[in-house]
All heavy atoms as an XYZ file, in Angstrom:
786
protein
N     -14.801    -23.402    -15.245
C     -14.742    -24.043    -16.550
C     -15.007    -22.992    -17.622
O     -15.821    -22.096    -17.438
C     -15.778    -25.162    -16.607
C     -15.789    -25.861    -17.947
S     -16.992    -27.173    -17.995
C     -15.941    -28.539    -17.714
N     -14.340    -23.093    -18.736
C     -14.510    -22.155    -19.841
C     -15.894    -22.344    -20.454
O     -16.247    -23.417    -20.899
C     -13.415    -22.414    -20.889
C     -13.438    -21.387    -21.997
O     -14.410    -20.655    -22.175
N     -12.361    -21.321    -22.736
N     -16.687    -21.297    -20.449
C     -18.075    -21.387    -20.880
C     -18.190    -21.755    -22.363
O     -19.036    -22.552    -22.749
C     -18.762    -20.059    -20.598
C     -20.230    -20.131    -20.805
C     -20.868    -18.833    -20.378
N     -22.284    -19.069    -20.293
C     -22.997    -18.945    -19.215
N     -22.422    -18.540    -18.121
N     -24.283    -19.192    -19.218
N     -17.300    -21.200    -23.223
C     -17.349    -21.511    -24.642
C     -17.068    -22.975    -24.923
O     -17.708    -23.611    -25.740
N     -16.112    -23.560    -24.246
C     -15.764    -24.961    -24.451
C     -16.906    -25.859    -23.970
O     -17.252    -26.833    -24.596
C     -14.469    -25.300    -23.717
C     -13.993    -26.711    -24.013
C     -12.712    -27.025    -23.359
N     -12.956    -27.089    -21.915
C     -12.072    -27.461    -21.036
N     -10.866    -27.762    -21.418
N     -12.339    -27.502    -19.766
N     -17.524    -25.500    -22.854
C     -18.624    -26.287    -22.302
C     -19.810    -26.309    -23.258
O     -20.367    -27.357    -23.522
C     -19.026    -25.716    -20.942
C     -20.081    -26.520    -20.247
C     -19.785    -27.784    -19.753
C     -21.357    -26.023    -20.084
C     -20.746    -28.530    -19.114
C     -22.319    -26.768    -19.451
C     -22.015    -28.027    -18.961
N     -20.139    -25.140    -23.812
C     -21.280    -25.096    -24.725
C     -20.974    -25.866    -26.007
O     -21.852    -26.484    -26.586
C     -21.672    -23.652    -25.041
O     -20.611    -23.001    -25.716
N     -19.722    -25.866    -26.459
C     -19.345    -26.637    -27.636
C     -19.506    -28.123    -27.393
O     -19.944    -28.871    -28.261
N     -19.208    -28.576    -26.179
C     -19.369    -29.986    -25.857
C     -20.845    -30.368    -25.812
O     -21.230    -31.453    -26.225
C     -18.696    -30.308    -24.523
C     -17.172    -30.279    -24.534
C     -16.633    -30.463    -23.131
C     -16.615    -31.324    -25.462
N     -21.669    -29.471    -25.318
C     -23.101    -29.741    -25.295
C     -23.659    -29.846    -26.703
O     -24.506    -30.684    -26.983
C     -23.842    -28.654    -24.505
C     -23.675    -28.700    -22.985
C     -24.417    -27.538    -22.353
C     -24.164    -30.012    -22.417
N     -23.173    -28.992    -27.596
C     -23.630    -29.059    -28.979
C     -23.238    -30.379    -29.618
O     -24.018    -30.991    -30.334
C     -23.060    -27.895    -29.788
C     -23.648    -26.517    -29.489
C     -22.902    -25.449    -30.274
C     -25.128    -26.480    -29.808
N     -22.017    -30.833    -29.331
C     -21.578    -32.123    -29.870
C     -22.432    -33.252    -29.320
O     -22.841    -34.155    -30.046
C     -20.104    -32.363    -29.548
C     -19.097    -31.489    -30.296
C     -17.699    -31.737    -29.758
C     -19.170    -31.751    -31.779
N     -22.726    -33.196    -28.033
C     -23.551    -34.232    -27.426
C     -24.967    -34.168    -27.986
O     -25.594    -35.194    -28.243
C     -23.568    -34.077    -25.913
N     -25.495    -32.979    -28.202
C     -26.833    -32.825    -28.772
C     -26.895    -33.371    -30.177
O     -27.868    -34.022    -30.576
N     -25.851    -33.159    -30.965
C     -25.814    -33.693    -32.323
C     -25.766    -35.210    -32.300
O     -26.402    -35.878    -33.116
C     -24.601    -33.131    -33.073
N     -25.051    -35.782    -31.343
C     -24.990    -37.240    -31.224
C     -26.358    -37.787    -30.854
O     -26.768    -38.845    -31.343
C     -23.951    -37.642    -30.181
N     -27.099    -37.094    -30.006
C     -28.431    -37.550    -29.621
C     -29.396    -37.490    -30.787
O     -30.267    -38.343    -30.936
C     -28.963    -36.698    -28.462
C     -28.381    -36.995    -27.090
C     -28.894    -35.998    -26.075
C     -28.712    -38.407    -26.657
N     -29.245    -36.453    -31.626
C     -30.160    -36.312    -32.752
C     -29.941    -37.418    -33.785
O     -30.872    -37.808    -34.475
C     -29.966    -34.937    -33.409
N     -28.734    -37.951    -33.897
C     -28.437    -38.959    -34.904
C     -28.778    -40.376    -34.428
O     -29.045    -41.255    -35.234
C     -26.966    -38.890    -35.295
C     -26.617    -37.616    -36.030
C     -25.118    -37.541    -36.329
O     -24.380    -38.417    -35.965
N     -24.710    -36.480    -36.987
N     -28.722    -40.625    -33.146
C     -29.012    -41.967    -32.649
C     -29.935    -41.861    -31.443
O     -29.869    -40.892    -30.694
C     -27.715    -42.688    -32.290
O     -27.133    -42.077    -31.171
N     -30.740    -42.848    -31.225
C     -31.700    -42.781    -30.125
C     -31.076    -43.055    -28.757
O     -31.710    -42.812    -27.756
C     -32.713    -43.869    -30.488
C     -31.975    -44.822    -31.345
C     -30.946    -44.005    -32.070
N     -29.853    -43.523    -28.699
C     -29.254    -43.819    -27.402
C     -28.661    -42.562    -26.775
O     -28.306    -41.606    -27.463
C     -28.191    -44.911    -27.531
C     -27.065    -44.571    -28.471
C     -26.114    -45.725    -28.667
O     -26.476    -46.673    -29.397
O     -25.022    -45.665    -28.096
N     -28.543    -42.563    -25.491
C     -28.035    -41.413    -24.745
C     -26.520    -41.508    -24.619
O     -25.966    -42.602    -24.517
C     -28.669    -41.373    -23.349
C     -30.182    -41.189    -23.307
C     -30.663    -41.288    -21.873
C     -30.566    -39.859    -23.926
N     -25.884    -40.342    -24.584
C     -24.440    -40.291    -24.350
C     -24.192    -39.341    -23.199
O     -24.936    -38.381    -22.980
C     -23.662    -39.812    -25.610
C     -23.756    -40.833    -26.718
C     -24.137    -38.468    -26.063
N     -23.130    -39.597    -22.480
C     -22.792    -38.752    -21.341
C     -21.825    -37.678    -21.814
O     -20.884    -37.957    -22.566
C     -22.139    -39.589    -20.247
C     -21.843    -38.815    -18.999
C     -21.290    -39.719    -17.901
O     -21.141    -40.920    -18.103
N     -21.009    -39.144    -16.774
N     -22.059    -36.441    -21.373
C     -21.197    -35.317    -21.727
C     -19.972    -35.345    -20.830
O     -20.095    -35.450    -19.611
C     -21.952    -33.979    -21.570
C     -21.032    -32.818    -21.878
C     -23.172    -33.958    -22.460
N     -18.799    -35.296    -21.439
C     -17.542    -35.285    -20.696
C     -16.741    -34.065    -21.107
O     -16.691    -33.729    -22.288
C     -16.728    -36.545    -20.991
C     -17.373    -37.815    -20.533
C     -16.483    -39.010    -20.836
C     -17.168    -40.298    -20.422
N     -16.342    -41.456    -20.760
N     -16.151    -33.414    -20.128
C     -15.284    -32.263    -20.418
C     -13.912    -32.782    -20.819
O     -13.403    -33.745    -20.256
C     -15.168    -31.370    -19.196
N     -13.316    -32.174    -21.797
C     -11.981    -32.573    -22.235
C     -11.488    -31.659    -23.330
O     -12.232    -30.820    -23.846
N     -10.248    -31.795    -23.655
C      -9.654    -31.001    -24.721
C      -9.884    -31.679    -26.063
O      -9.728    -32.890    -26.187
C      -8.146    -30.829    -24.500
C      -7.850    -29.999    -23.273
O      -8.616    -29.112    -22.927
N      -6.744    -30.291    -22.609
N     -10.273    -30.908    -27.042
C     -10.421    -31.425    -28.386
C      -9.111    -31.207    -29.123
O      -8.527    -30.128    -29.060
C     -11.556    -30.697    -29.113
C     -12.945    -30.828    -28.480
C     -13.939    -29.967    -29.238
C     -13.386    -32.270    -28.470
N      -8.649    -32.217    -29.800
C      -7.396    -32.057    -30.546
C      -7.471    -32.899    -31.809
O      -8.194    -33.883    -31.891
C      -6.192    -32.468    -29.701
O      -6.251    -33.847    -29.424
N      -6.681    -32.497    -32.764
C      -6.606    -33.220    -34.023
C      -5.139    -33.196    -34.467
O      -4.513    -32.145    -34.505
C      -7.470    -32.544    -35.075
C      -7.424    -33.285    -36.406
C      -8.148    -32.592    -37.509
N      -9.447    -32.081    -37.081
C     -10.204    -31.314    -37.830
N      -9.800    -30.962    -39.030
N     -11.355    -30.873    -37.402
N      -4.607    -34.352    -34.795
C      -3.245    -34.443    -35.305
C      -3.307    -34.576    -36.816
O      -4.019    -35.427    -37.344
C      -2.513    -35.647    -34.721
C      -2.288    -35.486    -33.231
O      -2.189    -34.388    -32.730
N      -2.229    -36.599    -32.527
N      -2.554    -33.724    -37.492
C      -2.518    -33.756    -38.947
C      -1.065    -33.934    -39.371
O      -0.230    -33.059    -39.113
C      -3.084    -32.447    -39.550
C      -3.031    -32.493    -41.054
C      -4.499    -32.202    -39.056
N      -0.723    -35.058    -39.992
C       0.666    -35.228    -40.450
C       0.927    -34.353    -41.674
O       0.115    -34.305    -42.600
C       0.752    -36.712    -40.791
C      -0.655    -37.118    -41.096
C      -1.541    -36.235    -40.258
N       2.010    -33.635    -41.642
C       2.423    -32.807    -42.782
C       3.901    -33.063    -43.047
O       4.670    -33.361    -42.152
C       2.187    -31.297    -42.526
C       0.721    -30.974    -42.460
C       2.867    -30.849    -41.261
N       4.270    -32.965    -44.290
C       5.677    -33.119    -44.638
C       6.326    -31.749    -44.632
O       5.692    -30.734    -44.909
C       5.835    -33.763    -46.023
O       5.158    -32.949    -46.977
C       5.244    -35.153    -46.044
N       7.568    -31.713    -44.288
C       8.281    -30.444    -44.237
C       9.768    -30.667    -44.193
O      10.258    -31.798    -44.234
N      10.480    -29.580    -44.089
C      11.933    -29.626    -44.052
C      12.417    -28.646    -42.999
O      11.922    -27.520    -42.917
C      12.479    -29.223    -45.422
C      13.975    -29.307    -45.536
C      14.450    -28.973    -46.940
O      13.852    -29.493    -47.900
O      15.386    -28.188    -47.062
N      13.353    -29.079    -42.167
C      13.935    -28.204    -41.164
C      15.072    -27.400    -41.787
O      15.890    -27.940    -42.524
C      14.507    -29.004    -39.980
C      13.443    -29.544    -39.078
C      13.123    -30.881    -39.087
C      12.762    -28.697    -38.222
C      12.146    -31.385    -38.259
C      11.784    -29.185    -37.381
C      11.476    -30.530    -37.397
N      15.105    -26.124    -41.487
C      16.176    -25.257    -41.953
C      16.690    -24.470    -40.750
O      15.912    -24.118    -39.860
C      15.670    -24.302    -43.032
N      17.982    -24.189    -40.691
C      18.514    -23.442    -39.544
C      17.997    -22.011    -39.535
O      17.733    -21.417    -40.578
C      20.032    -23.484    -39.767
C      20.198    -23.682    -41.224
C      19.021    -24.506    -41.664
N      17.869    -21.480    -38.327
C      17.469    -20.084    -38.171
C      18.585    -19.164    -38.669
O      18.341    -18.159    -39.285
C      17.169    -19.792    -36.693
C      16.862    -18.358    -36.395
C      15.665    -17.786    -36.800
C      17.772    -17.556    -35.716
C      15.375    -16.464    -36.535
C      17.496    -16.235    -35.453
C      16.284    -15.699    -35.860
O      16.024    -14.381    -35.587
N      19.816    -19.568    -38.412
C      20.965    -18.751    -38.805
C      22.127    -19.683    -39.134
O      22.318    -20.705    -38.484
C      21.348    -17.819    -37.657
C      22.442    -16.847    -37.980
C      22.720    -15.917    -36.798
O      22.527    -16.285    -35.659
N      23.167    -14.732    -37.096
N      22.901    -19.347    -40.151
C      24.088    -20.137    -40.478
C      25.223    -19.181    -40.830
O      24.985    -18.048    -41.240
C      23.804    -21.088    -41.645
O      23.497    -20.339    -42.803
N      26.427    -19.647    -40.654
C      27.606    -18.833    -40.950
C      28.634    -19.694    -41.661
O      28.667    -20.915    -41.507
C      28.240    -18.235    -39.666
C      27.311    -17.249    -39.004
C      28.635    -19.322    -38.694
N      29.482    -19.051    -42.442
C      30.604    -19.718    -43.087
C      31.863    -19.390    -42.308
O      32.074    -18.245    -41.905
C      30.758    -19.240    -44.535
C      29.586    -19.663    -45.408
O      29.042    -20.748    -45.160
O      29.233    -18.907    -46.322
N      32.709    -20.383    -42.090
C      33.972    -20.183    -41.395
C      35.104    -20.245    -42.403
O      35.164    -21.172    -43.214
C      34.176    -21.267    -40.323
C      33.134    -21.326    -39.212
C      33.433    -22.497    -38.296
C      33.097    -20.032    -38.436
N      35.977    -19.260    -42.343
C      37.129    -19.209    -43.232
C      38.387    -19.008    -42.398
O      38.399    -18.228    -41.446
C      36.994    -18.050    -44.231
C      35.763    -18.131    -45.069
N      35.652    -18.969    -46.151
C      34.570    -17.495    -44.981
C      34.461    -18.835    -46.699
N      33.775    -17.955    -45.998
N      39.451    -19.708    -42.779
C      40.713    -19.594    -42.058
C      41.475    -18.346    -42.501
O      41.531    -18.040    -43.688
C      41.564    -20.837    -42.299
N      42.045    -17.642    -41.539
C      42.894    -16.486    -41.854
C      44.345    -16.916    -42.066
O      45.094    -16.249    -42.751
C      42.828    -15.457    -40.731
C      41.490    -14.786    -40.652
C      41.515    -13.686    -39.635
N      40.212    -13.055    -39.530
C      39.939    -12.064    -38.731
N      40.875    -11.579    -37.939
N      38.748    -11.545    -38.690
N      44.704    -18.011    -41.428
C      46.045    -18.574    -41.594
C      45.903    -20.062    -41.849
O      44.908    -20.681    -41.486
C      46.936    -18.336    -40.345
C      47.171    -16.863    -40.107
C      46.331    -18.982    -39.124
N      46.926    -20.645    -42.463
C      46.877    -22.084    -42.702
C      47.303    -22.822    -41.442
O      48.139    -22.344    -40.679
C      47.776    -22.460    -43.876
O      49.107    -22.105    -43.596
N      46.700    -23.962    -41.207
C      47.030    -24.743    -40.023
C      46.256    -26.050    -40.025
O      45.725    -26.478    -41.048
N      46.186    -26.673    -38.849
C      45.550    -27.971    -38.692
C      44.496    -27.900    -37.596
O      44.663    -27.181    -36.619
C      46.590    -29.042    -38.315
C      47.724    -29.121    -39.288
C      48.929    -28.484    -39.041
C      47.576    -29.831    -40.473
C      49.970    -28.551    -39.939
C      48.624    -29.897    -41.380
C      49.819    -29.261    -41.119
N      43.448    -28.681    -37.760
C      42.418    -28.779    -36.728
C      42.864    -29.848    -35.738
O      43.045    -31.002    -36.101
C      41.050    -29.155    -37.338
C      40.009    -29.340    -36.241
C      40.597    -28.105    -38.337
N      43.057    -29.457    -34.480
C      43.470    -30.411    -33.451
C      42.270    -31.072    -32.780
O      42.280    -32.258    -32.504
C      44.310    -29.716    -32.379
C      45.711    -29.390    -32.831
C      46.553    -28.832    -31.707
O      46.055    -28.691    -30.576
O      47.716    -28.522    -31.972
N      41.219    -30.265    -32.520
C      40.072    -30.789    -31.775
C      38.835    -29.978    -32.136
O      38.895    -28.769    -32.283
C      40.351    -30.668    -30.282
C      39.302    -31.252    -29.394
C      39.702    -31.154    -27.941
N      40.042    -29.755    -27.656
C      40.003    -29.218    -26.459
N      39.677    -29.939    -25.426
N      40.322    -27.958    -26.268
N      37.708    -30.657    -32.295
C      36.420    -30.005    -32.528
C      35.564    -30.261    -31.293
O      35.383    -31.405    -30.896
C      35.737    -30.548    -33.794
C      36.601    -30.246    -35.015
C      34.345    -29.946    -33.954
C      36.074    -30.822    -36.302
N      35.042    -29.195    -30.682
C      34.336    -29.327    -29.408
C      32.812    -29.375    -29.542
O      32.134    -29.576    -28.549
C      34.716    -28.168    -28.470
O      34.364    -26.930    -29.100
C      36.200    -28.188    -28.175
N      32.274    -29.161    -30.733
C      30.819    -29.226    -30.934
C      30.516    -30.149    -32.108
O      31.367    -30.403    -32.945
C      30.199    -27.830    -31.198
C      30.327    -26.946    -29.991
C      30.811    -27.178    -32.406
N      29.289    -30.628    -32.151
C      28.869    -31.509    -33.231
C      28.044    -30.709    -34.230
O      27.495    -29.649    -33.908
C      28.030    -32.656    -32.667
C      27.883    -33.808    -33.636
O      28.594    -33.817    -34.661
O      27.060    -34.695    -33.370
N      27.957    -31.199    -35.428
C      27.169    -30.542    -36.467
C      25.718    -30.437    -36.012
O      25.136    -31.410    -35.533
C      27.260    -31.350    -37.754
C      26.547    -30.731    -38.895
C      26.716    -31.570    -40.116
N      26.205    -30.853    -41.266
C      26.186    -31.311    -42.484
N      26.676    -32.505    -42.723
N      25.706    -30.605    -43.466
N      25.140    -29.249    -36.131
C      23.757    -29.025    -35.727
C      23.584    -28.652    -34.268
O      22.473    -28.429    -33.822
N      24.683    -28.579    -33.500
C      24.587    -28.212    -32.091
C      24.249    -26.740    -31.933
O      24.646    -25.909    -32.752
C      25.919    -28.481    -31.373
O      26.252    -29.837    -31.427
N      23.552    -26.429    -30.863
C      23.280    -25.033    -30.519
C      24.523    -24.502    -29.820
O      25.034    -25.119    -28.889
C      22.052    -24.927    -29.594
C      21.837    -23.497    -29.153
C      20.822    -25.463    -30.296
N      25.026    -23.375    -30.283
C      26.223    -22.783    -29.689
C      25.915    -21.368    -29.227
O      24.983    -20.731    -29.712
C      27.413    -22.769    -30.679
C      27.836    -24.174    -31.031
C      27.072    -21.991    -31.920
N      26.687    -20.904    -28.276
C      26.534    -19.555    -27.741
C      27.663    -18.672    -28.226
O      28.737    -19.160    -28.598
C      26.539    -19.595    -26.211
C      25.385    -20.400    -25.666
O      24.263    -20.261    -26.126
N      25.655    -21.252    -24.695
N      27.433    -17.378    -28.195
C      28.457    -16.423    -28.610
C      29.677    -16.568    -27.705
O      29.558    -16.640    -26.488
C      27.904    -15.004    -28.511
C      28.868    -13.950    -28.993
C      28.273    -12.553    -28.948
O      27.053    -12.418    -28.853
O      29.061    -11.597    -29.015
N      30.833    -16.646    -28.302
C      32.079    -16.767    -27.549
C      32.464    -18.194    -27.189
O      33.515    -18.416    -26.611
N      31.619    -19.163    -27.501
C      31.910    -20.563    -27.179
C      33.005    -21.095    -28.096
O      33.019    -20.824    -29.287
C      30.645    -21.399    -27.330
C      30.831    -22.861    -27.004
C      29.538    -23.649    -27.170
O      28.468    -23.081    -27.285
N      29.660    -24.958    -27.197
N      33.923    -21.881    -27.526
C      35.007    -22.496    -28.289
C      34.434    -23.583    -29.187
O      33.755    -24.488    -28.727
C      36.056    -23.096    -27.354
C      37.252    -23.767    -28.015
C      38.089    -22.735    -28.757
C      38.087    -24.483    -26.984
N      34.672    -23.478    -30.492
C      34.161    -24.447    -31.445
C      35.218    -25.468    -31.829
O      34.922    -26.641    -31.996
C      33.661    -23.742    -32.711
C      32.580    -22.681    -32.525
C      32.202    -22.074    -33.863
C      31.375    -23.266    -31.830
N      36.441    -25.013    -31.999
C      37.514    -25.912    -32.420
C      38.850    -25.356    -31.949
O      38.993    -24.158    -31.730
C      37.517    -26.062    -33.934
N      39.818    -26.247    -31.813
C      41.185    -25.855    -31.480
C      42.042    -26.089    -32.710
O      42.037    -27.182    -33.277
C      41.722    -26.684    -30.294
O      40.844    -26.518    -29.193
C      43.117    -26.241    -29.895
N      42.736    -25.049    -33.134
C      43.567    -25.125    -34.331
C      45.036    -25.071    -33.953
O      45.419    -24.487    -32.945
C      43.236    -23.964    -35.271
C      41.767    -23.810    -35.679
C      41.600    -22.581    -36.550
C      41.284    -25.046    -36.401
N      45.868    -25.651    -34.790
C      47.311    -25.618    -34.616
C      47.915    -25.035    -35.882
O      47.626    -25.495    -36.987
C      47.843    -27.031    -34.382
O      49.257    -27.021    -34.398
N      48.750    -24.004    -35.705
C      49.403    -23.366    -36.849
C      50.910    -23.333    -36.573
O      51.417    -22.388    -35.966
C      48.857    -21.964    -37.065
N      51.643    -24.371    -37.012
C      53.085    -24.441    -36.729
C      53.858    -23.226    -37.252
O      54.789    -22.757    -36.602
C      53.529    -25.721    -37.432
C      52.297    -26.532    -37.604
C      51.181    -25.554    -37.721
N      53.467    -22.707    -38.400
C      54.166    -21.532    -38.934
C      53.975    -20.334    -38.024
O      54.918    -19.566    -37.791
C      53.656    -21.218    -40.337
C      53.985    -22.289    -41.364
C      53.319    -22.025    -42.708
O      52.740    -20.942    -42.892
O      53.390    -22.923    -43.564
N      52.776    -20.166    -37.505
C      52.513    -19.051    -36.597
C      53.266    -19.239    -35.286
O      53.771    -18.271    -34.708
C      51.013    -18.933    -36.316
C      50.181    -18.547    -37.519
S      50.500    -16.864    -38.071
C      49.776    -15.941    -36.756
N      53.368    -20.477    -34.805
C      54.125    -20.746    -33.581
C      55.587    -20.387    -33.771
O      56.228    -19.806    -32.877
C      53.990    -22.222    -33.181
C      52.574    -22.583    -32.747
O      51.799    -21.666    -32.381
O      52.244    -23.794    -32.774
N      56.142    -20.712    -34.940
C      57.542    -20.380    -35.226
C      57.730    -18.866    -35.299
O      58.724    -18.325    -34.775
C      57.975    -21.037    -36.538
N      56.785    -18.170    -35.927
C      56.886    -16.710    -36.006
C      56.783    -16.081    -34.618
O      57.481    -15.114    -34.310
C      55.788    -16.151    -36.917
C      55.987    -16.472    -38.381
C      54.814    -15.986    -39.234
O      53.850    -15.420    -38.735
N      54.908    -16.231    -40.532
N      55.917    -16.618    -33.758
C      55.788    -16.108    -32.397
C      57.073    -16.327    -31.610
O      57.543    -15.418    -30.902
C      54.612    -16.798    -31.693
C      54.380    -16.402    -30.237
C      54.061    -14.914    -30.115
C      53.260    -17.244    -29.635
N      57.660    -17.512    -31.727
C      58.914    -17.797    -31.018
C      60.017    -16.865    -31.490
O      60.806    -16.348    -30.684
C      59.317    -19.259    -31.229
N      60.059    -16.597    -32.788
C      61.073    -15.681    -33.329
C      60.850    -14.261    -32.795
O      61.806    -13.578    -32.400
C      61.002    -15.680    -34.855
C      62.037    -14.794    -35.519
C      61.914    -14.767    -37.035
O      61.168    -15.597    -37.592
O      62.571    -13.905    -37.631
N      59.607    -13.813    -32.756
C      59.313    -12.467    -32.263
C      59.643    -12.349    -30.779
O      60.168    -11.317    -30.332
C      57.843    -12.139    -32.505
N      59.371    -13.406    -30.001
C      59.706    -13.378    -28.577
C      61.215    -13.332    -28.369
O      61.716    -12.646    -27.474
C      59.093    -14.587    -27.865
C      57.588    -14.492    -27.717
C      56.961    -15.763    -27.180
O      57.528    -16.862    -27.274
N      55.754    -15.631    -26.625
N      61.957    -14.044    -29.211
C      63.426    -14.022    -29.112
C      63.950    -12.629    -29.444
O      64.864    -12.117    -28.776
C      64.037    -15.063    -30.046
N      63.386    -11.994    -30.465
C      63.795    -10.630    -30.817
C      63.468     -9.653    -29.694
O      64.263     -8.752    -29.402
C      63.110    -10.178    -32.104
C      63.649    -10.835    -33.344
C      62.968    -10.294    -34.563
N      63.355    -11.010    -35.753
C      62.784    -10.890    -36.926
N      61.759    -10.064    -37.074
N      63.208    -11.579    -37.961
N      62.298     -9.818    -29.077
C      61.920     -8.938    -27.970
C      62.882     -9.120    -26.795
O      63.291     -8.143    -26.162
C      60.482     -9.221    -27.538
N      63.255    -10.363    -26.508
C      64.217    -10.624    -25.424
C      65.571    -10.007    -25.729
O      66.216     -9.426    -24.836
N      66.008    -10.094    -26.978
C      67.290     -9.498    -27.362
C      67.223     -7.978    -27.252
O      68.185     -7.333    -26.795
C      67.664     -9.912    -28.779
N      66.093     -7.405    -27.643
C      65.941     -5.949    -27.553
C      65.948     -5.503    -26.092
O      66.545     -4.465    -25.752
C      64.656     -5.512    -28.240
N      65.304     -6.253    -25.220
C      65.306     -5.916    -23.793
C      66.720     -6.004    -23.224
O      67.121     -5.179    -22.382
C      64.362     -6.848    -23.027
C      62.894     -6.570    -23.289
C      61.976     -7.589    -22.640
O      62.466     -8.548    -21.999
O      60.750     -7.431    -22.784
N      67.483     -6.987    -23.678
C      68.868     -7.123    -23.213
C      69.700     -5.926    -23.668
O      70.526     -5.402    -22.915
C      69.476     -8.424    -23.724
N      69.485     -5.458    -24.914
C      70.214     -4.288    -25.407
C      69.827     -3.034    -24.630
O      70.679     -2.189    -24.335
C      69.950     -4.089    -26.901
C      70.672     -5.106    -27.786
C      70.676     -4.704    -29.257
N      69.330     -4.529    -29.802
C      68.619     -5.484    -30.405
N      69.128     -6.709    -30.522
N      67.420     -5.244    -30.883
N      68.545     -2.935    -24.256
C      68.093     -1.774    -23.466
C      68.760     -1.806    -22.099
O      69.250     -0.776    -21.604
C      66.545     -1.761    -23.342
C      66.088     -0.767    -22.288
C      65.897     -1.429    -24.674
N      68.795     -2.973    -21.478
C      69.430     -3.102    -20.159
C      70.902     -2.781    -20.257
O      71.487     -2.107    -19.374
C      69.221     -4.510    -19.607
N      71.567     -3.199    -21.318
C      72.993     -2.915    -21.510
C      73.224     -1.426    -21.719
O      74.158     -0.840    -21.147
C      73.517     -3.698    -22.725
C      75.006     -3.514    -22.968
C      75.467     -4.256    -24.217
O      74.785     -5.182    -24.659
O      76.520     -3.879    -24.721
N      72.348     -0.797    -22.477
C      72.481      0.654    -22.707
C      72.258      1.425    -21.432
O      72.952      2.419    -21.175
C      71.478      1.088    -23.781
N      71.307      1.005    -20.594
C      71.078      1.676    -19.309
C      72.287      1.508    -18.403
O      72.653      2.416    -17.656
C      69.833      1.111    -18.633
C      68.537      1.595    -19.243
C      67.333      1.038    -18.487
C      66.032      1.520    -19.103
N      64.855      0.984    -18.407
N      72.942      0.343    -18.445
C      74.109      0.093    -17.608
C      75.281      0.982    -18.033
O      76.060      1.450    -17.198
C      74.503     -1.381    -17.669
N      75.426      1.260    -19.320
C      76.511      2.117    -19.809
C      76.307      3.577    -19.382
O      77.275      4.299    -19.232
C      76.595      2.033    -21.325
C      77.168      0.735    -21.813
C      77.348      0.756    -23.296
N      77.721     -0.551    -23.797
C      77.806     -0.859    -25.041
N      77.518      0.028    -25.977
N      78.171     -2.074    -25.408
N      75.037      3.970    -19.261
C      74.777      5.352    -18.831
C      75.200      5.505    -17.408
O      75.665      6.426    -16.901
C      73.284      5.657    -18.965
C      72.801      5.947    -20.371
C      71.270      6.171    -20.356
C      73.452      7.171    -20.973
């Protein structure tokens, strides 16, 4: 048993005896006090999200105030203009590969 806590309990019991003539039994236990205080919760860290391209939010995978980890998917975005540009670039790449194959065949 912690000697400091035990002696503190004896002092409390001794003070109770000095104030009233009846006896009290000393019990070991934790002393605690609850104090209500008002406060406000603030996040440890916050970030602003900005779009680099215009598009639409298809799905959000986390809720406001959720704890997230680095690299975790937060939302799925759809950018139709970017999809069209990608399809056009892939078509150009395919055409260029066909021209390369044709040039190799002529050699």
